[in-house]
C-alpha positions as CSV (number, residue, x, y, z in Angstrom):
1,M,103.9,84.1,92.2
2,T,102.2,86.4,94.7
3,V,99.6,85.0,97.1
4,L,96.4,87.0,97.0
5,A,94.0,87.4,99.9
6,A,90.2,86.9,99.3
7,S,89.9,90.6,98.5
8,G,92.4,90.3,95.7
9,S,95.1,92.3,97.5
10,P,98.5,90.7,98.3
11,A,98.4,88.5,101.4
12,A,100.1,90.0,104.5
13,P,103.2,88.2,105.6
14,P,102.8,86.1,108.8
15,P,103.6,88.0,112.0
16,R,107.0,87.5,113.4
17,I,107.1,85.5,116.6
18,S,108.9,86.4,119.8
19,I,110.2,83.4,121.7
20,Y,112.0,83.1,125.0
21,R,115.4,81.7,123.9
22,H,118.0,82.2,126.7
23,G,117.4,81.7,130.4
24,L,118.7,84.0,133.0
25,V,121.7,81.9,134.0
26,V,122.8,81.5,130.3
27,R,122.6,85.2,129.8
28,L,124.5,86.1,133.0
29,T,127.3,83.6,132.5
30,H,127.6,84.7,128.9
31,W,128.3,88.3,129.7
32,I,130.6,87.4,132.6
33,N,132.5,85.2,130.2
34,V,132.7,88.1,127.7
35,L,134.5,90.2,130.3
36,A,136.6,87.4,131.8
37,I,137.8,86.0,128.5
38,S,138.6,89.4,127.1
39,L,140.8,90.4,130.1
40,L,142.3,86.9,130.4
41,L,143.4,87.1,126.8
42,M,144.8,90.6,127.2
43,S,146.7,89.8,130.4
44,G,147.9,86.5,128.9
45,L,149.4,88.5,126.0
46,N,151.2,90.7,128.5
47,I,152.6,87.5,130.2
48,F,153.6,86.1,126.8
49,N,155.6,89.2,126.1
50,A,157.9,88.4,128.9
51,H,159.2,85.5,126.7
52,P,157.6,85.6,123.2
53,R,158.7,82.1,122.2
54,L,157.0,78.7,122.3
55,Y,158.6,75.2,122.7
56,W,157.6,71.6,122.9
57,G,158.7,69.4,125.7
58,A,159.9,70.1,129.2
59,A,161.9,73.1,130.3
60,G,165.6,72.5,130.9
61,A,168.7,74.6,131.4
62,D,168.6,75.4,127.7
63,F,165.3,75.5,125.9
64,D,164.9,73.5,122.7
65,P,164.7,75.6,119.5
66,A,161.5,77.5,119.5
67,W,158.8,76.5,117.0
68,L,157.3,79.9,117.3
69,E,158.9,83.3,118.1
70,M,158.2,87.0,117.8
71,K,161.3,89.1,117.7
72,A,162.9,92.2,116.3
73,S,165.7,92.1,113.8
74,G,167.1,95.5,113.3
75,D,164.2,97.8,112.6
76,R,161.9,95.0,111.5
77,G,159.5,92.9,113.5
78,L,159.4,89.2,112.7
79,L,157.0,86.3,113.4
80,R,158.7,82.9,112.8
81,I,156.7,79.7,112.8
82,G,159.0,76.8,112.1
83,A,160.8,77.6,108.8
84,L,158.3,80.3,107.9
85,S,159.2,83.9,108.7
86,L,156.8,86.9,108.2
87,D,157.5,90.6,108.4
88,T,155.1,91.8,111.1
89,T,156.7,95.2,111.8
90,G,154.3,97.5,113.8
91,V,152.2,94.6,115.0
92,L,154.3,91.6,116.2
93,G,157.9,91.6,117.4
94,L,158.4,95.4,117.0
95,S,155.5,97.8,117.8
96,Q,155.0,101.4,118.7
97,A,154.1,102.4,122.3
98,S,151.7,105.1,123.2
99,D,154.6,107.5,123.9
100,G,155.8,107.0,120.3
101,S,158.8,104.8,121.1
102,W,159.3,101.5,119.5
103,N,159.3,98.4,121.7
104,Q,160.8,95.0,121.0
105,Q,158.1,92.7,122.3
106,G,155.7,90.0,121.0
107,F,152.3,91.9,121.1
108,P,151.7,95.6,121.1
109,D,150.7,97.4,124.3
110,A,147.3,98.3,122.8
111,V,146.1,94.7,123.1
112,T,147.6,93.8,126.5
113,F,146.4,94.3,130.0
114,P,147.7,96.3,131.6
115,G,148.6,98.4,128.6
116,H,152.3,98.4,129.4
117,R,154.9,95.7,130.2
118,D,154.1,94.6,133.8
119,L,154.5,90.9,134.3
120,A,153.7,90.8,138.0
121,T,150.4,92.8,137.6
122,A,149.4,90.8,134.5
123,R,150.0,87.5,136.3
124,R,147.9,88.6,139.3
125,W,145.0,89.6,137.1
126,H,145.3,86.5,135.0
127,F,145.1,84.1,137.9
128,F,142.2,86.1,139.5
129,L,140.2,86.1,136.2
130,A,141.0,82.4,135.7
131,W,139.1,81.6,138.9
132,V,136.2,83.9,137.9
133,F,136.1,82.0,134.6
134,V,136.2,78.6,136.2
135,I,133.5,79.3,138.7
136,N,131.3,81.0,136.1
137,G,131.8,78.0,133.8
138,A,130.9,75.5,136.6
139,I,127.7,77.4,137.2
140,Y,126.9,77.3,133.5
141,Y,127.6,73.5,133.3
142,L,125.6,72.7,136.4
143,S,122.7,74.8,135.3
144,G,122.8,73.4,131.8
145,L,122.6,69.9,133.2
146,I,119.8,70.6,135.6
147,T,117.6,72.6,133.2
148,G,118.4,70.4,130.2
149,H,119.9,73.3,128.2
150,L,123.0,71.4,127.2
151,R,121.1,68.4,126.0
152,R,118.2,70.3,124.4
153,D,120.0,73.3,122.8
154,I,123.7,72.3,122.4
155,A,123.9,68.5,121.9
156,P,123.1,67.7,118.2
157,A,120.4,65.1,117.5
158,R,121.4,62.0,115.5
159,R,119.5,63.0,112.5
160,E,121.4,66.4,112.4
161,L,124.7,64.5,112.2
162,A,123.7,62.7,109.0
163,P,126.0,63.6,106.1
164,G,123.1,65.2,104.1
165,A,122.1,67.4,107.0
166,L,125.7,68.5,107.7
167,W,126.3,69.3,104.1
168,T,123.1,71.3,103.8
169,S,124.2,73.4,106.9
170,V,127.6,74.0,105.4
171,V,126.1,75.2,102.1
172,D,123.7,77.5,103.9
173,H,126.6,79.0,105.8
174,L,128.7,79.5,102.7
175,K,125.8,81.2,101.0
176,L,125.2,83.3,104.1
177,R,121.7,81.9,104.2
178,H,120.2,82.1,107.7
179,P,117.3,80.1,109.0
180,V,113.8,81.7,109.1
181,G,110.5,80.6,110.5
182,E,110.4,77.3,112.5
183,A,114.1,76.6,111.8
184,A,115.2,79.9,113.5
185,R,113.9,78.7,116.8
186,R,116.9,76.6,117.5
187,Y,120.6,76.4,116.7
188,N,121.6,74.7,113.5
189,V,124.0,71.7,113.6
190,L,127.2,73.6,112.8
191,Q,126.4,76.1,115.6
192,K,125.8,73.2,118.0
193,L,129.0,71.4,117.0
194,A,131.0,74.7,117.4
195,Y,129.6,75.4,120.8
196,L,130.1,71.8,121.9
197,A,133.7,71.9,120.8
198,V,134.3,75.1,122.8
199,I,132.4,74.0,125.9
200,V,133.7,70.4,126.0
201,I,137.2,70.6,124.5
202,L,138.7,74.0,124.2
203,L,137.7,75.6,127.5
204,P,138.6,72.6,129.7
205,L,141.9,72.2,127.7
206,M,142.7,75.9,128.3
207,V,142.0,75.6,132.1
208,L,144.0,72.4,132.5
209,T,147.1,73.6,130.5
210,G,146.9,76.9,132.5
211,L,146.9,74.9,135.8
212,T,149.9,72.8,134.5
213,M,152.0,76.0,134.3
214,S,151.4,76.7,138.0
215,P,154.3,75.3,140.2
216,G,151.9,75.0,143.1
217,V,149.4,72.9,141.1
218,D,152.3,70.8,139.7
219,A,153.4,69.9,143.2
220,A,149.9,68.8,144.2
221,V,149.0,67.1,140.9
222,P,152.3,66.1,139.2
223,W,150.7,63.9,136.6
224,L,149.3,67.0,134.8
225,V,152.8,67.9,133.6
226,S,153.2,64.3,132.2
227,L,149.8,64.5,130.6
228,F,150.7,67.4,128.4
229,G,154.3,66.3,127.7
230,G,156.0,68.9,129.8
231,R,155.4,72.4,131.0
232,Q,156.6,74.0,127.8
233,S,154.2,71.8,125.8
234,A,151.4,72.9,128.1
235,R,152.3,76.5,127.5
236,A,152.2,76.0,123.7
237,I,148.9,74.2,123.8
238,H,147.5,76.9,126.1
239,F,148.5,79.5,123.5
240,I,147.1,77.5,120.6
241,T,143.8,76.9,122.5
242,A,143.5,80.6,123.3
243,N,143.9,81.5,119.6
244,L,141.3,79.0,118.6
245,I,138.9,80.6,121.1
246,V,139.7,84.0,119.6
247,L,138.9,82.5,116.1
248,F,135.6,81.2,117.4
249,V,134.7,84.6,118.8
250,I,135.5,86.3,115.5
251,V,133.3,83.9,113.6
252,H,130.6,84.2,116.3
253,L,130.6,88.1,115.9
254,V,130.4,87.9,112.1
255,E,127.4,85.6,112.4
256,V,125.8,87.9,114.9
257,V,126.2,90.8,112.4
258,L,124.8,88.8,109.5
259,A,121.9,87.3,111.5
260,G,120.8,90.7,112.9
261,V,122.8,92.6,115.6
262,W,119.9,94.0,117.6
263,N,117.9,90.8,117.6
264,E,120.9,88.7,118.7
265,I,122.0,91.1,121.4
266,R,118.5,91.6,122.7
267,S,118.1,87.9,123.1
268,M,121.2,87.8,125.3
269,I,120.0,90.8,127.4
270,T,116.2,90.1,127.7
271,G,116.1,86.4,126.6
272,R,113.6,87.3,123.9
273,Y,114.4,86.4,120.3
274,V,112.2,87.4,117.3
275,V,111.9,84.6,114.8
276,P,112.4,85.9,111.3
277,A,109.3,85.3,109.2
278,E,109.3,82.9,106.2
279,K,109.4,84.7,102.8
280,H,106.1,84.6,100.9
281,R,106.0,83.4,97.3
């Protein structure tokens, strides 16, 4: 049914509202994180290529059987996770370099930093970027606590955690239905829980497991190694955590595309976000 104005013509839709959604500190730390995490991931893959296997427990003279490995078998690249083996030729285990040669390594050069096998340079960049990431994260945390951003925008309210509210949000996401009008002014509960999991669990876990792999930190804080069940376990958890963050970023980018690329990017550059209007009946 179409709503008619007094003149008999269809009523005009309500004007879209521009709101100030992201503060300056949130925007700056977001873009610094984009750069830092991207290069951390790429340099980390270069480091991983020096020994593309993962173990549980402590490192000894002989490593325990790897639960994950990337290797070449003849002219095929293989990814093995436990008893499962996958042919990953050209991507994992065996990949083609920029000069056309085939390299036996975990990840291809195209996704590593630097773009060739160089453990020393990758380690230096990785440690430098890790401190950039930690300092940037500390600024975000402190600013969020002072301004109330974490409590107001990230922490879900009790009513949002009710089973009915959670299920409604899940259904809306599955149907690719995005909020409009008043509901678009704030994050939905699934967004809040995802951001909260990354901020409170994944990122601190990635930092702590990264520190555990440093001999200098181990000497100063030996209980970190015990906390994670050994240096090899810390390395495995570090790898898993990094992949979960990559998964979060992929889902985040998909949501940005579905919700409106320009509106979302503009809000992270200028802070201004245009609230989509409610549909008229």
